[in-house]
DSSP file (Angstrom, degrees, kcal/mol; ACC not computed):
  #  RESIDUE AA STRUCTURE BP1 BP2  ACC     N-H-->O    O-->H-N    N-H-->O    O-->H-N    TCO  KAPPA ALPHA  PHI   PSI    X-CA   Y-CA   Z-CA
    1    1 A M              0   0    0      0, 0.0     3,-0.1     0, 0.0   106,-0.1   0.000 360.0 360.0 360.0 133.4    2.8    4.0  -33.0
    2    2 A P        -     0   0    0      0, 0.0     2,-0.4     0, 0.0   106,-0.1  -0.248 360.0-103.2 -62.9 147.0    5.1    7.1  -33.5
    3    3 A D    >   -     0   0    0      1,-0.2     3,-1.1   105,-0.1     0, 0.0  -0.582  25.0-144.8 -69.6 123.3    5.3    8.6  -36.9
    4    4 A E  T 3  S+     0   0    0     -2,-0.4    -1,-0.2     1,-0.3     4,-0.1   0.767  97.1  54.7 -63.3 -26.9    8.7    7.5  -38.4
    5    5 A K  T 3  S+     0   0    0      2,-0.1    -1,-0.3    -3,-0.0    -2,-0.0   0.665  95.5  78.3 -81.5 -16.7    9.1   10.8  -40.2
    6    6 A R  S <  S-     0   0    0     -3,-1.1   102,-0.0     1,-0.0     2,-0.0  -0.810  84.6-122.5 -98.7 126.9    8.7   12.9  -37.1
    7    7 A P        -     0   0    0      0, 0.0    -4,-0.1     0, 0.0     3,-0.1  -0.320  35.0-100.7 -66.4 151.1   11.7   13.1  -34.6
    8    8 A L        -     0   0    0      1,-0.1     2,-0.2    -4,-0.1    97,-0.1  -0.344  41.8 -93.1 -70.3 151.7   11.1   12.0  -31.1
    9    9 A L        -     0   0    0     96,-0.2     2,-0.2    95,-0.2    -1,-0.1  -0.436  42.1-135.9 -60.8 128.9   10.4   14.5  -28.3
   10   10 A T     >  -     0   0    0     -2,-0.2     4,-2.1     1,-0.1     5,-0.1  -0.499  18.3-116.1 -85.3 162.4   13.7   15.4  -26.6
   11   11 A I  H  > S+     0   0    0      1,-0.2     4,-2.2     2,-0.2     5,-0.1   0.826 117.4  55.3 -68.2 -29.9   13.9   15.6  -22.8
   12   12 A E  H  > S+     0   0    0      2,-0.2     4,-2.0     1,-0.2    -1,-0.2   0.889 108.0  48.4 -68.2 -38.7   14.6   19.4  -23.1
   13   13 A E  H  > S+     0   0    0      2,-0.2     4,-2.1     1,-0.2    -2,-0.2   0.889 110.4  52.0 -66.3 -38.8   11.4   19.8  -25.1
   14   14 A Y  H  X S+     0   0    0     -4,-2.1     4,-2.2     2,-0.2    -2,-0.2   0.916 108.2  50.6 -62.7 -43.5    9.5   17.8  -22.5
   15   15 A L  H  X S+     0   0    0     -4,-2.2     4,-1.9     1,-0.2    -1,-0.2   0.900 109.3  51.7 -61.0 -40.9   10.9   20.1  -19.8
   16   16 A A  H  X S+     0   0    0     -4,-2.0     4,-0.9     2,-0.2    -1,-0.2   0.878 108.0  52.1 -64.2 -38.0    9.8   23.1  -21.8
   17   17 A Q  H >< S+     0   0    0     -4,-2.1     3,-0.7     1,-0.2     4,-0.5   0.916 109.6  48.9 -62.7 -42.9    6.2   21.7  -22.1
   18   18 A I  H >< S+     0   0    0     -4,-2.2     3,-1.4     1,-0.2     4,-0.4   0.870 102.5  63.2 -64.4 -36.0    6.1   21.1  -18.3
   19   19 A A  H >< S+     0   0    0     -4,-1.9     3,-1.3     1,-0.3    -1,-0.2   0.788  88.7  70.4 -60.9 -27.8    7.2   24.7  -17.8
   20   20 A R  T << S+     0   0    0     -4,-0.9    -1,-0.3    -3,-0.7    -2,-0.2   0.816  98.8  47.8 -60.9 -30.9    4.1   26.0  -19.5
   21   21 A G  T X  S+     0   0    0     -3,-1.4     3,-1.2    -4,-0.5    -1,-0.3   0.503  85.5 117.2 -88.2  -4.1    1.9   24.9  -16.5
   22   22 A R  T <  S-     0   0    0     -3,-1.3    28,-0.1    -4,-0.4     5,-0.0  -0.466  88.4  -8.7 -71.2 129.5    4.2   26.4  -13.9
   23   23 A N  T 3  S+     0   0    0     26,-0.7    -1,-0.2    -2,-0.2     2,-0.2   0.668  94.4 142.0  62.2  21.4    2.6   29.1  -11.8
   24   24 A S    <>  -     0   0    0     -3,-1.2     4,-2.2     1,-0.1    -1,-0.2  -0.640  59.7-126.9 -90.5 153.2   -0.5   29.4  -13.9
   25   25 A A  H  > S+     0   0    0     -2,-0.2     4,-2.1     2,-0.2     5,-0.2   0.912 113.8  50.1 -62.5 -42.1   -3.9   30.0  -12.3
   26   26 A F  H  > S+     0   0    0      1,-0.2     4,-2.8     2,-0.2    -1,-0.2   0.930 109.0  52.4 -60.5 -44.8   -5.3   27.0  -14.1
   27   27 A G  H  > S+     0   0    0      1,-0.2     4,-2.6     2,-0.2    -2,-0.2   0.883 108.1  50.6 -59.0 -40.5   -2.4   24.9  -12.9
   28   28 A Q  H  X S+     0   0    0     -4,-2.2     4,-1.9     2,-0.2    -1,-0.2   0.900 111.5  47.1 -67.1 -40.3   -3.0   25.9   -9.3
   29   29 A R  H  X S+     0   0    0     -4,-2.1     4,-1.1     2,-0.2    -2,-0.2   0.910 112.6  50.9 -64.7 -41.0   -6.7   25.0   -9.5
   30   30 A F  H >X S+     0   0    0     -4,-2.8     3,-0.6     1,-0.2     4,-0.5   0.917 109.1  50.7 -61.2 -44.9   -5.7   21.7  -11.2
   31   31 A R  H >< S+     0   0    0     -4,-2.6     3,-1.6     1,-0.2     4,-0.4   0.890 102.7  60.2 -60.8 -41.0   -3.2   21.0   -8.4
   32   32 A Q  H >< S+     0   0    0     -4,-1.9     3,-0.8     1,-0.3    -1,-0.2   0.817  97.0  60.6 -60.1 -30.5   -5.8   21.6   -5.7
   33   33 A Q  H << S+     0   0    0     -4,-1.1    -1,-0.3    -3,-0.6    -2,-0.2   0.747 112.0  38.6 -67.7 -22.0   -8.0   18.8   -7.1
   34   34 A F  T << S+     0   0    0     -3,-1.6     9,-0.4    -4,-0.5    -1,-0.2   0.268  83.7 131.2-114.0  10.1   -5.2   16.3   -6.4
   35   35 A Q    <   -     0   0    0     -3,-0.8     6,-0.2    -4,-0.4     2,-0.1  -0.365  44.9-144.9 -67.6 141.9   -3.8   17.5   -3.1
   36   36 A D    >   -     0   0    0      4,-2.6     3,-1.6    -2,-0.1    -1,-0.1  -0.197  42.8 -74.9 -90.3-168.5   -3.3   15.0   -0.4
   37   37 A Q  T 3  S+     0   0    0      1,-0.3    -2,-0.1     2,-0.1    -1,-0.0   0.750 133.3  43.8 -63.6 -25.6   -3.8   15.6    3.3
   38   38 A I  T 3  S-     0   0    0      2,-0.1    -1,-0.3     0, 0.0    -3,-0.0   0.324 122.2-100.3-103.6   8.5   -0.5   17.5    3.7
   39   39 A G  S <  S+     0   0    0     -3,-1.6    -2,-0.1     1,-0.3     2,-0.1   0.428  75.7 137.5  93.5  -1.0   -1.0   19.6    0.5
   40   40 A D        -     0   0    0     -5,-0.1    -4,-2.6     1,-0.1    -1,-0.3  -0.428  34.3-166.0 -75.9 155.9    1.3   17.7   -1.8
   41   41 A S    >   +     0   0    0     -6,-0.2     3,-1.4    -2,-0.1     4,-0.4  -0.455  21.6 158.8-142.3  64.7    0.0   17.0   -5.3
   42   42 A E  G >  S+     0   0    0      1,-0.3     3,-1.1     2,-0.2     4,-0.3   0.835  72.7  62.7 -60.6 -34.5    2.2   14.4   -6.9
   43   43 A L  G 3  S+     0   0    0     -9,-0.4    -1,-0.3     1,-0.2     3,-0.2   0.734 110.8  38.4 -65.7 -20.5   -0.4   13.4   -9.5
   44   44 A S  G X> S+     0   0    0     -3,-1.4     4,-3.0     1,-0.1     3,-1.0   0.375  82.8 102.4-110.0   4.8   -0.3   16.9  -11.0
   45   45 A M  T <4 S+     0   0    0     -3,-1.1    -1,-0.1    -4,-0.4    -2,-0.1   0.769  84.2  48.9 -64.8 -24.2    3.4   17.7  -10.8
   46   46 A L  T 34 S+     0   0    0     -4,-0.3    -1,-0.3    -3,-0.2   -25,-0.1   0.662 117.7  40.5 -87.6 -15.3    4.0   17.1  -14.5
   47   47 A T  T <4 S+     0   0    0     -3,-1.0    -2,-0.2     1,-0.1    -1,-0.1   0.824 136.8   8.5 -95.5 -40.5    1.0   19.2  -15.6
   48   48 A A  S  < S-     0   0    0     -4,-3.0    -2,-0.2   -21,-0.1    -1,-0.1  -0.559  79.6-172.7-143.0  71.8    1.4   22.1  -13.2
   49   49 A P        -     0   0    0      0, 0.0   -26,-0.7     0, 0.0     2,-0.1  -0.341  18.9-131.5 -69.7 146.9    4.7   21.9  -11.3
   50   50 A N     >  -     0   0    0    -28,-0.1     4,-2.7   -27,-0.1     5,-0.2  -0.357  38.6 -92.4 -81.8 177.2    5.4   24.3   -8.4
   51   51 A E  H  > S+     0   0    0      1,-0.2     4,-2.5     2,-0.2     5,-0.2   0.880 126.0  52.5 -61.2 -39.2    8.8   26.1   -8.4
   52   52 A K  H  > S+     0   0    0      2,-0.2     4,-1.9     1,-0.2    -1,-0.2   0.922 112.6  44.6 -63.9 -44.4   10.4   23.4   -6.3
   53   53 A E  H  > S+     0   0    0      2,-0.2     4,-2.5     1,-0.2    -2,-0.2   0.921 113.8  49.0 -66.2 -44.7    9.3   20.6   -8.6
   54   54 A Y  H  X S+     0   0    0     -4,-2.7     4,-2.4     1,-0.2    -2,-0.2   0.899 110.1  52.0 -63.6 -39.5   10.3   22.5  -11.7
   55   55 A S  H  X S+     0   0    0     -4,-2.5     4,-2.1    -5,-0.2    -1,-0.2   0.905 109.5  50.3 -61.2 -41.3   13.7   23.2  -10.2
   56   56 A A  H  X S+     0   0    0     -4,-1.9     4,-2.2     2,-0.2    -2,-0.2   0.919 109.8  50.0 -63.0 -43.9   14.1   19.5   -9.5
   57   57 A F  H  X S+     0   0    0     -4,-2.5     4,-2.3     1,-0.2    -2,-0.2   0.906 109.7  51.4 -61.4 -41.3   13.2   18.6  -13.0
   58   58 A S  H  X S+     0   0    0     -4,-2.4     4,-2.3     1,-0.2    -1,-0.2   0.893 109.2  50.1 -63.3 -40.2   15.7   21.1  -14.4
   59   59 A K  H  X S+     0   0    0     -4,-2.1     4,-1.8     2,-0.2    -1,-0.2   0.900 108.9  52.7 -64.2 -40.8   18.5   19.7  -12.2
   60   60 A I  H  X S+     0   0    0     -4,-2.2     4,-1.1     1,-0.2     3,-0.3   0.950 112.2  44.0 -59.6 -50.4   17.6   16.1  -13.4
   61   61 A V  H  < S+     0   0    0     -4,-2.3     3,-0.4     1,-0.2    -1,-0.2   0.890 110.6  56.8 -62.8 -39.9   17.9   17.1  -17.0
   62   62 A A  H  < S+     0   0    0     -4,-2.3    -1,-0.2     1,-0.2    -2,-0.2   0.839 111.4  40.5 -63.2 -34.7   21.1   19.2  -16.4
   63   63 A I  H  < S+     0   0    0     -4,-1.8    -1,-0.2    -3,-0.3    -2,-0.2   0.616  90.3 105.6 -93.5 -11.0   23.0   16.2  -14.9
   64   64 A M  S  < S-     0   0    0     -4,-1.1     2,-0.1    -3,-0.4    -3,-0.0  -0.433  70.6-123.9 -70.2 141.2   21.9   13.5  -17.3
   65   65 A S     >  -     0   0    0     -2,-0.1     4,-2.4     1,-0.1     5,-0.2  -0.336  25.8-107.1 -74.8 164.1   24.4   12.4  -19.9
   66   66 A R  H  > S+     0   0    0      1,-0.2     4,-2.0     2,-0.2     5,-0.2   0.907 122.6  52.1 -58.5 -41.5   23.5   12.5  -23.6
   67   67 A F  H  > S+     0   0    0      1,-0.2     4,-1.7     2,-0.2    -1,-0.2   0.933 108.8  49.1 -61.0 -46.9   23.2    8.7  -23.6
   68   68 A E  H  4 S+     0   0    0      1,-0.2    -1,-0.2     2,-0.2    -2,-0.2   0.894 110.9  50.9 -60.7 -40.3   20.8    8.8  -20.6
   69   69 A K  H >< S+     0   0    0     -4,-2.4     3,-0.5     1,-0.2    -1,-0.2   0.864 114.5  43.0 -64.8 -36.4   18.7   11.5  -22.3
   70   70 A M  H 3< S+     0   0    0     -4,-2.0    -1,-0.2     1,-0.2    -2,-0.2   0.702 123.4  36.2 -83.3 -20.3   18.5    9.5  -25.5
   71   71 A H  T ><  +     0   0    0     -4,-1.7     3,-1.9    -5,-0.2     4,-0.4  -0.229  67.0 138.5-128.2  43.7   17.9    6.1  -23.8
   72   72 A T  G X  S+     0   0    0     -3,-0.5     3,-1.4     1,-0.3    -1,-0.1   0.841  71.3  61.1 -60.5 -32.7   15.7    6.9  -20.8
   73   73 A D  G 3  S+     0   0    0      1,-0.3    -1,-0.3    -3,-0.2    -2,-0.1   0.633 102.3  53.3 -71.2 -10.3   13.5    3.9  -21.4
   74   74 A A  G <  S+     0   0    0     -3,-1.9    -1,-0.3    -6,-0.2    -2,-0.2   0.437  81.3 115.7-100.1  -1.7   16.6    1.7  -20.9
   75   75 A L    <   -     0   0    0     -3,-1.4     2,-0.1    -4,-0.4    -3,-0.0  -0.468  55.0-147.7 -70.3 135.8   17.6    3.1  -17.5
   76   76 A D     >  -     0   0    0     -2,-0.2     4,-2.3     1,-0.1     5,-0.2  -0.447  32.1 -92.8 -95.5 176.7   17.4    0.7  -14.7
   77   77 A E  H  > S+     0   0    0      1,-0.2     4,-2.4     2,-0.2     5,-0.2   0.871 124.5  52.0 -57.7 -40.7   16.5    1.5  -11.0
   78   78 A N  H  > S+     0   0    0      2,-0.2     4,-2.3     1,-0.2    -1,-0.2   0.885 109.3  49.4 -66.0 -38.4   20.1    1.9  -10.0
   79   79 A Q  H  > S+     0   0    0      2,-0.2     4,-2.2    -3,-0.2    -1,-0.2   0.903 111.3  48.8 -67.5 -40.4   20.8    4.4  -12.8
   80   80 A V  H  X S+     0   0    0     -4,-2.3     4,-2.4     2,-0.2    -2,-0.2   0.901 111.4  50.5 -65.1 -40.1   17.7    6.4  -11.9
   81   81 A K  H  X S+     0   0    0     -4,-2.4     4,-2.8    -5,-0.2    -2,-0.2   0.898 109.1  51.4 -63.5 -40.3   18.8    6.4   -8.3
   82   82 A E  H  X S+     0   0    0     -4,-2.3     4,-2.8     2,-0.2     5,-0.2   0.901 109.4  50.0 -63.7 -40.9   22.2    7.6   -9.3
   83   83 A I  H  X S+     0   0    0     -4,-2.2     4,-2.6     2,-0.2    -2,-0.2   0.943 112.6  47.4 -60.7 -47.5   20.6   10.5  -11.4
   84   84 A A  H  X>S+     0   0    0     -4,-2.4     5,-2.6     1,-0.2     4,-0.9   0.921 113.9  47.1 -59.7 -45.8   18.5   11.4   -8.3
   85   85 A D  H  <5S+     0   0    0     -4,-2.8     3,-0.4     3,-0.2    -2,-0.2   0.920 113.8  46.8 -63.5 -44.7   21.5   11.3   -6.0
   86   86 A T  H  <5S+     0   0    0     -4,-2.8    -1,-0.2     1,-0.2    -2,-0.2   0.900 116.1  44.3 -65.2 -40.9   23.8   13.3   -8.3
   87   87 A A  H  <5S-     0   0    0     -4,-2.6    -1,-0.2    -5,-0.2    -2,-0.2   0.600 107.7-128.0 -77.7 -10.6   21.1   15.9   -8.9
   88   88 A K  T  <5 +     0   0    0     -4,-0.9     2,-0.3    -3,-0.4    -3,-0.2   0.932  63.4 137.7  59.1  47.5   20.3   16.0   -5.2
   89   89 A V      < -     0   0    0     -5,-2.6    -1,-0.2    -6,-0.1    -2,-0.1  -0.933  64.5 -90.8-124.1 145.3   16.6   15.4   -6.0
   90   90 A D     >  -     0   0    0     -2,-0.3     4,-2.1     1,-0.1     5,-0.2  -0.257  32.7-130.3 -53.0 136.6   14.1   13.1   -4.3
   91   91 A L  H  > S+     0   0    0      1,-0.2     4,-2.8     2,-0.2     5,-0.2   0.894 106.4  53.6 -60.5 -42.4   14.1    9.7   -6.0
   92   92 A G  H  > S+     0   0    0      1,-0.2     4,-2.4     2,-0.2    -1,-0.2   0.908 109.0  48.4 -60.5 -43.0   10.3    9.6   -6.3
   93   93 A T  H  > S+     0   0    0      2,-0.2     4,-2.4     1,-0.2    -1,-0.2   0.899 111.9  50.2 -63.1 -41.0   10.3   13.0   -8.1
   94   94 A T  H  X S+     0   0    0     -4,-2.1     4,-2.6     2,-0.2     5,-0.2   0.919 111.1  48.5 -63.4 -44.4   13.0   11.7  -10.4
   95   95 A Q  H  X S+     0   0    0     -4,-2.8     4,-2.7     1,-0.2     5,-0.3   0.910 111.1  49.9 -63.4 -42.8   11.1    8.5  -11.2
   96   96 A I  H  X S+     0   0    0     -4,-2.4     4,-2.3    -5,-0.2    -2,-0.2   0.927 113.5  46.1 -61.5 -45.6    7.9   10.5  -11.9
   97   97 A F  H  X S+     0   0    0     -4,-2.4     4,-2.3     2,-0.2    -2,-0.2   0.944 115.5  44.5 -63.8 -49.1    9.7   12.9  -14.2
   98   98 A I  H  X S+     0   0    0     -4,-2.6     4,-2.4     1,-0.2    -2,-0.2   0.915 115.1  47.9 -65.5 -43.0   11.6   10.2  -16.1
   99   99 A N  H  X S+     0   0    0     -4,-2.7     4,-2.3    -5,-0.2    -1,-0.2   0.899 110.9  51.9 -64.7 -39.2    8.5    7.9  -16.4
  100  100 A G  H  X S+     0   0    0     -4,-2.3     4,-2.3    -5,-0.3    -2,-0.2   0.903 110.6  48.6 -61.7 -41.1    6.4   10.9  -17.6
  101  101 A Y  H  X S+     0   0    0     -4,-2.3     4,-2.9     2,-0.2     5,-0.2   0.915 109.0  52.3 -64.9 -43.1    9.0   11.7  -20.3
  102  102 A I  H  X S+     0   0    0     -4,-2.4     4,-2.2     1,-0.2    -2,-0.2   0.925 111.8  46.7 -59.4 -44.7    9.1    8.0  -21.4
  103  103 A L  H  X S+     0   0    0     -4,-2.3     4,-1.6     2,-0.2    -1,-0.2   0.922 113.6  47.7 -64.1 -44.1    5.3    8.0  -21.8
  104  104 A A  H  X>S+     0   0    0     -4,-2.3     5,-2.0     1,-0.2     4,-0.5   0.900 111.8  50.4 -64.1 -40.3    5.3   11.3  -23.7
  105  105 A R  H ><5S+     0   0    0     -4,-2.9     3,-0.8     1,-0.2   -96,-0.2   0.897 107.9  52.5 -65.7 -40.0    8.1   10.2  -26.0
  106  106 A R  H 3<5S+     0   0    0     -4,-2.2    -1,-0.2     1,-0.3    -2,-0.2   0.847 111.0  47.2 -64.0 -32.3    6.3    7.0  -26.8
  107  107 A Q  H 3<5S-     0   0    0     -4,-1.6    -1,-0.3    -5,-0.2    -2,-0.2   0.550 108.4-133.6 -82.9  -7.9    3.3    9.0  -27.7
  108  108 A N  T <<5 +     0   0    0     -3,-0.8     2,-0.3    -4,-0.5    -3,-0.2   0.869  38.5 177.3  57.1  41.6    5.6   11.3  -29.7
  109  109 A K      <       0   0    0     -5,-2.0    -1,-0.2     1,-0.1  -100,-0.1  -0.590 360.0 360.0 -78.5 133.9    4.1   14.4  -28.3
  110  110 A R              0   0    0     -2,-0.3    -1,-0.1  -101,-0.1    -2,-0.0   0.270 360.0 360.0-129.9 360.0    5.6   17.7  -29.4
């Protein structure tokens, strides 16, 4: 259960956490462990995103309203699809990012 005295992780802070793994040697080794047959690594995109993934995450955060950022756990499928469409980002990538943020926020990670 999150500490009541500690503010919740914001989506901008979450994006900054993800940025730390971008383009690192460790991140690249980590990604290789999860690559599929065509070289994609969806399971590691939140730990060690490549530039394309990080750019997509940044677009998602940029177009989200303040309400959406504060209430991500209340977003329904249509709202997430609208965010993806507006940001011009793949729906699966949008879902992975938003779900990852919801989990991190529930754990109150900073």
